[in-house]
C-alpha positions in Angstrom: 7.5 243.3 133.4 4.7 243.0 135.9 5.2 242.3 139.6 3.5 238.9 139.2 6.0 237.9 136.6 9.1 238.3 138.7 9.3 234.6 139.4 10.6 234.0 135.9 13.0 237.0 136.1 16.5 236.1 135.0 19.3 238.9 135.4 22.8 238.8 134.0 25.1 239.5 137.1 27.7 241.0 134.9 25.6 244.0 133.8 24.0 246.8 135.6 20.1 246.7 135.7 17.5 249.2 136.5 14.3 247.9 138.0 11.2 250.0 138.4 8.5 249.1 140.7 4.9 250.0 139.4 3.1 251.2 142.5 -0.2 252.3 140.9 -2.2 252.8 137.7 -4.7 255.5 137.6 -7.2 257.0 135.2 -7.8 260.5 136.2 -11.6 261.5 136.3 -13.4 264.1 138.2 -14.4 261.5 140.9 -10.8 260.3 141.5 -10.0 260.2 145.2 -7.1 262.6 146.1 -6.1 260.3 149.0 -5.3 257.5 146.6 -2.9 259.7 144.5 -1.3 260.9 147.8 -0.8 257.4 149.2 0.5 256.2 145.9 3.0 259.0 145.7 4.2 258.5 149.2 4.6 254.6 148.6 6.5 255.3 145.4 9.0 257.9 147.3 9.4 255.4 150.1 10.2 252.4 147.8 12.2 254.6 145.5 14.3 256.2 148.1 13.0 259.7 147.4 12.7 259.2 143.5 9.5 258.6 141.6 8.6 258.4 137.9 5.2 259.5 136.5 4.5 258.0 133.1 1.6 259.3 131.1 0.2 257.7 128.0 1.5 259.3 124.9 3.9 261.5 126.8 7.4 261.3 128.1 8.1 260.1 131.6 8.6 262.8 134.3 11.1 262.1 137.2 10.5 263.7 140.5 12.9 263.8 143.5 12.5 265.0 147.1 16.3 265.3 147.4 18.6 268.3 146.4 20.0 266.2 143.6 19.6 266.0 139.8 18.2 262.6 138.7 19.9 262.9 135.4 23.5 263.7 136.1 23.6 262.8 139.8 25.0 266.2 141.1 23.7 266.7 144.7 23.3 270.0 146.7 23.3 270.3 150.5 20.2 272.0 151.9 20.2 275.5 150.4 20.8 278.2 153.0 22.4 281.7 153.1 25.9 280.5 153.5 25.4 278.5 150.2 25.7 281.8 148.4 28.7 283.2 150.5 32.3 283.0 149.0 33.5 283.5 152.6 32.1 280.2 153.7 33.4 276.8 152.6 29.8 275.7 151.9 29.6 278.3 149.0 33.2 279.1 148.0 34.8 277.7 144.8 37.0 274.8 146.1 39.9 275.8 143.6 40.4 279.4 144.6 38.7 279.2 148.1 36.4 282.1 147.2 39.0 284.6 146.2 38.1 284.5 142.4 41.8 284.5 141.4 44.9 282.5 141.8 48.5 283.6 142.0 50.4 282.7 138.8 53.8 283.6 137.4 53.5 286.7 135.2 55.8 286.6 132.1 55.9 290.4 132.1 57.4 290.3 135.6 60.0 287.5 134.7 61.1 289.5 131.6 60.8 293.1 132.6 63.3 294.8 130.3 63.3 293.4 126.7 66.2 295.4 125.6 68.5 293.1 127.6 69.7 289.8 126.4 69.2 286.5 128.1 72.8 286.5 129.3 72.7 290.1 130.4 70.0 289.4 133.0 66.6 289.7 131.1 65.3 286.9 133.1 65.0 288.7 136.5 64.5 285.6 138.8 67.8 284.2 137.4 69.6 287.5 137.4 68.9 287.8 141.3 70.0 284.1 141.9 73.6 285.1 142.8 76.0 282.3 142.6 73.5 280.0 140.7 73.4 282.6 137.8 76.3 281.0 136.1 74.6 277.7 136.1 71.4 279.3 134.6 73.6 280.9 132.0 75.1 277.5 130.9 71.6 276.1 130.6 70.4 279.1 128.7 73.3 278.8 126.1 72.4 275.1 125.7 68.7 275.9 125.1 69.7 278.7 122.7 72.0 276.4 120.6 69.5 273.6 120.5 66.7 276.1 119.2 68.8 278.1 116.8 68.8 281.5 118.5 71.5 283.7 120.1 71.3 284.3 123.9 73.3 287.5 123.5 70.7 289.6 121.3 68.0 291.7 123.0 65.0 289.7 123.9 62.8 291.9 121.8 64.6 290.6 118.7 63.6 287.0 119.5 60.4 285.5 117.9 57.5 284.7 120.2 58.1 281.0 119.7 61.7 281.4 121.0 60.6 283.4 123.9 57.8 280.8 124.8 60.6 278.1 124.8 62.6 280.1 127.3 59.6 280.7 129.5 57.7 277.6 129.3 60.3 274.9 128.1 60.4 272.7 125.1 58.6 269.6 126.5 60.7 266.4 126.5 63.4 267.9 124.2 66.9 267.1 125.5 69.5 269.7 125.4 73.3 269.3 125.9 74.5 271.5 128.8 78.2 272.4 129.1 79.0 274.1 132.4 82.4 275.4 133.6 82.8 275.9 137.4 84.6 278.6 139.2 87.5 276.2 139.8 88.0 275.7 136.1 86.3 272.2 135.8 84.0 271.5 132.9 81.0 269.2 133.1 78.8 268.1 130.3 75.4 266.3 130.6 72.0 265.9 128.7 68.8 267.1 130.3 65.3 268.3 129.6 64.8 272.0 129.9 62.0 272.7 132.2 61.4 276.5 131.5 61.6 279.4 133.7 57.8 279.7 134.6 57.2 275.9 135.2 60.4 276.0 137.4 59.1 278.9 139.5 55.7 277.4 139.9 57.0 274.0 140.9 59.4 275.5 143.5 56.5 277.7 144.8 54.3 274.7 145.2 56.9 272.4 146.8 59.0 274.7 149.0 58.5 274.9 152.7 60.6 278.1 153.0 58.6 281.4 153.6 61.6 283.3 152.2 61.7 281.4 148.9 57.9 281.6 148.6 58.2 285.4 149.2 60.8 285.7 146.5 58.9 283.8 143.8 55.8 285.9 144.7 57.7 288.9 143.3 57.0 287.4 139.9 53.5 286.3 140.3 50.2 288.2 139.6 46.6 287.6 140.1 44.8 285.6 137.4 41.1 284.8 137.3 40.4 281.4 138.8 40.0 278.9 135.8 37.3 276.8 137.7 34.9 279.7 138.5 36.2 282.3 136.1 36.3 284.8 138.9 32.7 284.2 140.1 34.1 282.9 143.5 31.2 280.5 144.2 30.9 276.8 143.5 28.8 275.7 140.4 25.9 274.4 142.6 25.4 277.9 144.1 25.7 279.6 140.7 23.0 277.2 139.3 20.4 278.8 141.5 18.6 281.6 139.6 16.2 284.4 140.5 14.5 286.1 137.6 17.0 284.3 135.2 20.1 285.7 137.1 22.5 283.9 139.5 23.7 285.8 142.6 27.0 286.8 140.9 25.3 288.1 137.9 23.1 290.3 140.2 26.0 291.6 142.3 27.8 292.4 139.1 25.2 295.1 138.4 25.8 298.7 139.3 23.9 300.0 142.3 21.6 301.9 140.0 21.0 298.8 137.8 20.6 296.6 140.9 17.9 299.2 142.2 16.0 298.8 138.9 16.3 295.0 139.0 14.9 294.8 142.5 12.0 297.1 141.6 11.2 295.4 138.3 11.5 291.8 139.6 8.8 289.6 138.0 7.8 287.1 140.6 4.6 284.9 141.1 2.2 285.9 143.9 3.6 283.0 146.0 7.2 284.0 145.4 6.4 287.7 146.2 5.0 286.7 149.6 8.3 285.1 150.4 10.5 287.7 149.0 8.7 290.9 149.9 10.5 291.8 153.0 13.8 290.8 151.5 13.3 292.9 148.5 12.3 295.9 150.7 15.5 295.5 152.7 17.7 295.4 149.6 15.8 298.2 148.0 16.4 300.5 151.2 20.1 299.8 151.2 20.7 300.3 147.5 18.4 303.4 147.5 20.6 305.1 150.2 23.8 304.3 148.3 22.1 305.6 145.1 21.0 308.9 146.9 24.7 309.7 147.9 26.0 309.4 144.4 27.3 305.8 144.2 24.8 304.6 141.6 27.8 303.8 139.2 29.6 301.5 141.5 29.1 297.7 141.0 27.9 295.8 144.0 30.7 293.2 143.8 33.5 295.8 143.5 36.3 294.9 145.9 37.1 297.5 148.7 40.7 298.1 147.5 39.5 299.4 144.2 37.4 302.1 145.7 38.6 305.7 145.8 38.8 307.5 149.0 35.6 309.3 148.5 33.7 306.1 147.5 35.1 304.2 150.5 34.0 307.0 152.9 30.5 307.2 151.5 30.1 303.3 151.7 31.2 303.5 155.4 28.7 306.2 155.9 25.9 304.2 154.2 26.8 301.2 156.5 26.5 303.3 159.7 23.6 305.7 159.0 21.6 303.7 156.4 19.3 302.3 159.0 17.4 305.6 159.4 17.1 305.5 163.2 15.8 308.4 165.3 17.1 309.9 168.5 20.8 308.8 167.7 24.0 310.8 168.1 26.1 310.2 165.0 29.8 311.3 165.1 31.5 311.5 161.7 35.3 312.1 161.4 35.9 314.1 158.2 33.2 312.4 156.0 34.2 314.6 153.1 37.6 312.9 152.7 38.1 312.1 149.0 35.0 314.0 147.9 35.0 316.5 145.1 33.1 319.8 145.8 30.6 318.6 143.3 29.8 315.6 145.6 29.6 317.6 148.9 26.0 318.7 148.5 24.9 315.0 148.3 26.7 314.2 151.7 25.5 317.5 153.3 21.9 316.7 152.2 22.1 313.2 153.7 23.4 314.5 157.0 20.8 317.2 157.0 18.0 314.5 156.5 19.5 312.7 159.5 19.1 315.9 161.6 15.6 316.6 160.4 14.6 313.0 161.4 15.4 313.9 165.0 19.1 312.8 165.3 22.1 314.8 166.3 25.1 314.8 163.9 28.6 315.9 165.2 31.2 316.3 162.3 34.9 316.7 162.8 35.6 318.6 159.5 37.8 321.2 157.8 35.8 321.4 154.5 34.5 324.9 153.8 31.1 323.8 152.5 30.4 321.5 155.4 31.3 324.3 157.9 29.0 326.7 156.2 26.2 324.2 156.2 26.6 323.5 160.0 24.0 324.8 162.6 26.7 325.3 165.3 30.5 325.4 165.1 33.0 324.7 167.9 36.4 326.1 166.9 39.5 324.7 168.8 42.9 326.3 168.8 44.4 328.7 168.5 47.4 326.5 167.4 48.2 322.9 167.3 49.6 320.5 170.0 50.6 322.4 173.2 49.6 325.6 171.6 46.0 324.5 171.2 43.3 322.7 173.2 41.2 325.7 173.9 37.8 326.8 172.6 38.4 329.8 170.6 34.9 330.4 169.1 31.3 328.8 169.2 28.1 329.7 167.4 26.8 329.6 163.9 29.1 330.3 160.9 28.4 334.1 161.0 29.4 334.2 164.7 32.7 332.2 164.0 33.5 334.5 161.0 33.1 337.6 163.1 35.4 336.4 165.9 38.8 337.9 165.5 40.6 335.2 167.6 39.4 332.4 165.3 41.8 331.3 162.6 39.1 329.3 161.0 36.8 332.3 161.0 39.5 334.5 159.3 39.5 332.0 156.4 35.8 331.6 156.1 35.3 335.4 156.2 38.0 336.1 153.7 40.1 338.1 156.0 42.8 335.6 155.4 43.3 333.5 152.3 45.6 331.3 150.5 46.7 333.5 147.5 46.8 332.7 143.9 50.5 332.6 142.5 51.4 335.7 140.6 52.6 333.6 137.6 52.7 330.0 136.7 55.8 328.0 136.1 56.5 326.9 132.5 58.2 323.7 133.5 61.5 322.5 132.1 60.3 321.5 128.6 60.3 317.7 129.4 57.4 315.5 130.2 56.2 311.9 130.8 53.4 310.7 128.6 51.0 307.9 129.3 49.5 306.3 126.2 46.3 304.1 126.0 45.6 304.1 129.7 42.5 301.8 130.1 42.8 300.3 133.6 39.4 300.1 135.5 37.2 302.8 134.2 39.9 304.8 132.1 38.8 304.9 128.5 42.1 304.4 126.7 43.1 308.1 127.2 46.5 309.6 126.3 47.8 312.0 129.0 51.0 314.1 129.2 52.6 315.0 132.5 54.8 318.2 132.2 57.9 318.1 134.5 59.6 320.8 136.5 56.3 322.2 137.8 53.5 321.6 140.4 50.9 319.5 138.6 47.4 318.4 139.8 45.0 315.7 138.7 41.5 316.7 139.3 38.0 315.2 138.7 34.9 314.0 140.7 35.3 311.1 143.1 35.7 307.9 141.1 36.6 309.5 137.8 39.9 307.4 137.6 42.5 309.8 139.2 44.2 307.3 141.4 44.0 304.7 138.7 45.9 306.9 136.4 48.5 308.3 138.8 49.1 305.3 141.1 48.1 302.2 139.4 49.5 303.1 136.0 52.2 305.9 136.2 53.7 305.3 139.7 53.9 301.5 139.4 55.5 301.7 136.0 58.0 304.3 137.1 58.8 302.3 140.2 59.6 299.4 138.0 61.8 301.4 135.8 63.9 303.4 138.3 63.4 301.5 141.6 62.9 297.8 140.7 59.4 297.9 141.8 57.6 294.6 141.8 54.0 295.7 141.4 52.4 295.3 138.0 51.1 298.5 136.5 47.6 299.0 135.2 46.6 298.3 131.6 48.1 300.8 129.1 50.1 300.9 125.9 53.3 302.8 126.7 54.9 305.3 129.0 57.5 307.6 127.4 59.8 310.1 129.0 60.8 308.0 131.9 64.6 308.9 131.2 63.7 312.4 132.3 63.6 311.4 136.0 65.9 309.4 138.2 63.7 308.9 141.3 60.0 308.6 142.0 58.6 309.1 145.5 55.1 308.3 146.5 54.2 310.3 149.7 50.9 308.9 151.1 49.3 309.1 154.6 50.3 305.6 155.8 51.9 305.5 159.2 55.8 306.2 159.4 56.0 303.0 161.6 53.8 300.3 162.9 55.2 300.3 166.5 55.7 303.0 169.1 59.5 302.6 168.6 59.3 304.6 165.4 59.0 308.5 165.9 59.6 311.6 164.0 63.3 311.8 165.1 64.2 308.3 163.9 62.2 308.6 160.7 63.8 312.0 159.6 67.2 310.7 160.6 67.6 313.6 163.3 68.1 310.9 165.9 71.4 309.7 164.5 73.3 313.0 164.9 71.7 313.6 168.2 73.1 310.3 169.6 76.4 310.9 168.0 76.5 314.3 169.7 75.6 312.8 173.1 78.6 310.2 172.5 81.0 313.1 172.2 80.3 314.6 175.5 82.9 314.4 178.2 81.0 312.1 180.5 80.3 309.7 177.6 83.8 309.8 176.6 85.1 309.0 180.1 82.7 306.0 180.3 83.4 304.8 176.7 79.9 305.2 175.5 79.3 304.8 171.8 76.2 306.3 169.9 74.4 303.0 170.3 74.4 303.6 174.0 71.8 306.3 173.5 69.4 304.2 171.4 66.3 302.7 173.2 66.2 299.9 170.6 69.4 298.1 171.6 70.9 296.6 174.9 73.2 299.0 176.8 71.5 302.2 177.3 67.8 301.1 177.1 65.8 300.1 180.2 65.8 296.3 180.2 62.7 296.1 182.4 60.5 297.4 179.5 63.0 296.7 176.6 63.0 300.4 175.7 59.2 300.7 175.3 58.7 303.0 178.3 55.7 301.1 179.3 54.6 297.5 180.3 51.7 295.6 178.8 49.7 293.7 181.3 47.6 290.8 180.0 44.1 290.7 181.5 42.3 287.4 181.4 38.9 288.0 179.8 39.6 291.7 179.6 41.6 294.0 177.2 45.3 294.3 177.8 46.3 297.2 180.1 49.4 299.5 179.4 51.1 301.0 182.3 54.4 303.1 182.5 57.5 301.2 183.4 58.1 301.3 187.0 61.9 301.3 186.6 62.5 304.1 184.0 59.1 305.9 184.8 58.5 306.0 181.0 61.9 307.4 180.0 63.0 304.4 178.2 66.6 304.6 179.3 68.5 303.1 182.1 70.1 305.2 184.8 73.6 305.2 183.3 72.4 306.5 179.9 70.4 309.4 181.6 73.4 310.5 183.7 75.0 311.9 180.5 73.6 315.2 179.9 73.9 318.2 177.4 73.2 321.5 179.2 71.3 319.6 181.9 69.2 317.7 179.3 69.3 314.0 179.1 68.7 312.0 175.8 65.2 311.3 177.2 64.6 315.0 177.9 65.5 315.7 174.3 63.0 313.1 172.9 60.3 314.9 175.2 61.1 318.2 173.5 58.9 319.6 170.8 60.4 320.4 167.4 60.4 324.1 168.1 62.0 323.7 171.5 64.6 321.2 170.1 65.3 323.7 167.2 66.4 326.3 169.7 68.3 323.8 171.8 70.4 322.4 168.8 70.6 325.7 166.8 74.6 325.6 166.8 74.5 322.0 165.4 73.9 322.3 161.7 73.3 318.5 160.9 70.5 318.4 163.5 69.1 321.9 162.8 68.6 321.3 159.1 66.4 318.3 159.8 64.4 320.0 162.4 63.8 323.2 160.4 62.1 321.1 157.6 59.7 319.7 160.3 59.0 323.1 161.4 58.5 324.3 157.8 55.8 321.7 157.2 54.0 323.0 160.2 55.0 320.3 162.7 56.7 322.5 165.2 54.4 321.3 167.9 55.1 317.6 167.7 57.5 316.0 170.1 60.8 314.3 168.7 60.0 311.0 170.5 56.2 311.0 169.8 55.3 307.4 168.9 54.4 307.1 165.2 51.2 305.3 166.1 49.8 308.5 167.6 50.4 310.6 164.5 47.4 311.5 162.3 47.5 310.6 158.6 48.3 314.3 157.7 51.0 314.5 160.3 52.6 311.3 159.1 52.6 312.6 155.4 54.2 315.9 156.5 57.0 314.0 158.4 57.7 312.2 155.2 57.8 315.4 153.3 60.1 317.0 155.6 62.4 314.0 155.3 62.4 314.4 151.5 63.0 318.1 151.8 66.1 317.4 154.1 67.6 315.2 151.5 69.9 316.7 148.7 67.7 317.5 145.7 68.6 315.8 142.4 66.5 318.2 140.4 65.0 315.1 138.7 62.7 313.6 141.3 59.0 313.2 140.7 56.9 313.3 144.0 53.4 311.9 144.0 50.9 312.7 146.6 47.3 311.5 146.9 45.0 314.1 148.5 47.7 315.5 150.9 45.1 318.0 152.4 43.2 315.2 154.2 42.9 316.2 157.8 44.4 319.7 157.4 43.0 322.9 158.4 43.2 326.1 156.1 46.4 327.0 158.0 47.9 323.7 157.5 47.2 323.8 153.8 49.0 327.0 153.5 52.2 325.5 155.1 51.9 322.4 152.9 51.7 324.6 149.8 54.9 326.3 150.9 56.6 323.0 151.2 55.4 321.8 147.8 56.5 325.0 146.1 59.9 324.7 147.8 60.2 321.1 146.3 59.5 322.5 142.8 61.8 325.4 143.2 64.5 322.9 143.7 64.0 321.5 140.3 61.8 318.7 141.1 58.3 317.8 139.8 55.3 317.4 142.1 52.1 315.7 141.0 48.9 315.8 143.2 45.7 314.2 143.2 43.4 316.8 144.9 40.0 318.1 145.4 41.0 321.1 147.5 40.4 324.3 145.5 43.2 326.2 147.4 45.7 323.7 146.2 44.3 323.3 142.7 44.3 327.0 142.1 48.1 327.0 143.1 49.0 324.3 140.5 51.0 325.3 137.5 49.2 322.6 135.3 46.0 320.7 135.8 44.8 317.4 134.2 41.0 317.1 134.7 39.2 313.6 134.4 35.5 313.0 134.1 32.9 314.1 133.5 31.3 311.7 135.8 32.4 308.7 138.0 32.7 305.0 137.2 31.6 304.2 133.6 30.6 307.7 133.1 34.1 309.0 133.8 37.6 308.0 132.7 37.9 310.6 129.9 40.4 313.5 129.7 38.2 316.5 129.8 40.8 319.2 129.8 44.3 320.2 130.6 46.3 323.4 131.1 46.6 326.2 133.7 43.8 326.7 136.3 42.7 329.7 134.2 42.4 327.5 131.3 40.3 324.9 133.1 38.0 327.4 134.5 36.7 328.1 131.0 35.7 324.4 130.2 32.0 324.2 130.8 31.9 320.4 130.8 34.4 320.4 133.8 32.8 320.3 137.3 36.2 321.3 138.7 36.3 324.2 136.3 33.0 325.6 137.5 34.1 325.5 141.2 37.5 327.0 140.1 36.0 330.0 138.6 34.8 331.2 142.2 38.3 330.4 143.6 40.1 332.4 140.9 37.4 335.1 140.6 37.2 334.8 136.9 34.0 335.1 134.8 32.6 332.2 132.9 33.3 332.0 129.1 32.2 329.6 126.5 34.9 327.0 126.3 35.3 323.4 125.0 37.2 320.5 126.4 40.6 319.8 124.8 
């Protein structure tokens, strides 16, 4: 209809109508004025509120819009900016999972953990833990079983999948007749719809206002990919923007090596390349640095918690020094943490290039290869704690090796070494076997862990060691013997669990998060010390109990500082300042508690003693002496009993945990797991650690290490080597056996380095 015909236009007000305004008609010739086309387009966009249609004779109409919206479906976008593609911003994050990529959902495997139990024996863990309400749940379960023709008294594994699903998810609107007998003997009967265990937990989790209830239900929940974004973490509009046919999550899902190739092979038009040139150069530079330090196999979107220690260390290094500045002083604290000797040369090469560019690199390190590559070494000692703090030797590696006073030089030169055991333990004949391990990069491997010996899992960084030992083995054993709540990694089965009665994971996490925790309290030595002070004549006269000598409770502690020993002063616009308490002068106790002394030493004086001093002081008190001896045996004779836990290094905290385990009565059936216990330890500390580990095994226990340190690997009775590479190039079982066996396997990087440590000649061998 033409504009001039609108006078006769009649519209039905009950219907939607679309009216187009024809702005111009053109026949495109060589002499057509561009200004006319421009003016017509501007007019059409103005009258059409940003939308215009171009109709060409014999062809379909084309619709154009100056808005960030689809003219066909109506989906609109805000102006595209960097935050549109960030899952940490509400502008780009998926609205369902808020950018996490997952949601917490009740996991059936955590609700029913032991399928050999019947429903009435507590197979449904949330109901078994419900205390008094358990009887009501039992009545409900019997009613559901009766209605659906199965017995609640047979093991769950004998029920069909359909019957288990009814228990877990309910039976819709089906009514069941519940008959419940109370503790007072009264019987009640009623009809109700059975909700199902999982819908019940999910409803309570969603509706409750109690943090305790929410935390309890989270014990049975696991992470599941978000159903809206399928784990992509971004809103659909952000995922609809493509570069070279890929959206941003598809690009970050590439490995660093693949991403580097994608950046360099990007096919863009000349105009697009002008826009993207500097951006691509920046991405190329960052990815190239990560690739050069051996992280080409890591996907760019991989979460930080899934990185191994060595991978995380190298990512941090890339973040700090990837800019390639000159004239900069770089200070690195043990950058080789988590690195296999095979990976050391990449890191050393990176640091060397930084030096050659005109920078200065200072490294705090215990690694043999790093020290030998250094231009200048400063060796501190000679001991630890109050026995150290002096410069023992300086110079290049040859000068430090020649210095007789240097303990480090003695190990570097070979004057002192950690010996190879004369014989390997055969074990106790029992083992734990993992079948079909396929979590993360593991390739569905079957691994057997012999018990009664010192075992070690080796392989290059990122080969799957922590996934196998911690994510699968430890979490499953913790579920079986310690009611652990963490879900183990993907695997088929673990057998032999009955051969152990306890599993202990000794990591390098702090022994306490506040200064109130210290070695004396953690190891349990402080309890008999306080009891001893309570038996002294002065304490008995005053009626003091052991609690009087605790700085955590009222009575003996200084109330001015609440037993902290210091006062924290809040400074407006500045960091808080910590100053010693003016009342107790940092001693943590009040005057009355300090007046009770043992051989002129108050309880505060005892906490200020080193372990060695305290051991001499309490030598005649066996309960205290035994705990202090284990601290000394693990090489911690220099730390103070009351030293705040927050001031202990990771290696010190781990050895405090080890000493605590040593002081406990050995069951002979305990499995100890340690992930790289040599982190932060010198050669002499490693020797002390080995003595402790051998002592644990000699008591009949089993110890399993994840380790790269060759001194510990060569002392193992049994080695399991994963590889051959990292990421998708690893996850296979290369070899297993004694260190001598592993040294003959050509495919094993660990085996090649182990030959030098053992002093054996290479032979032609194959992986088992």
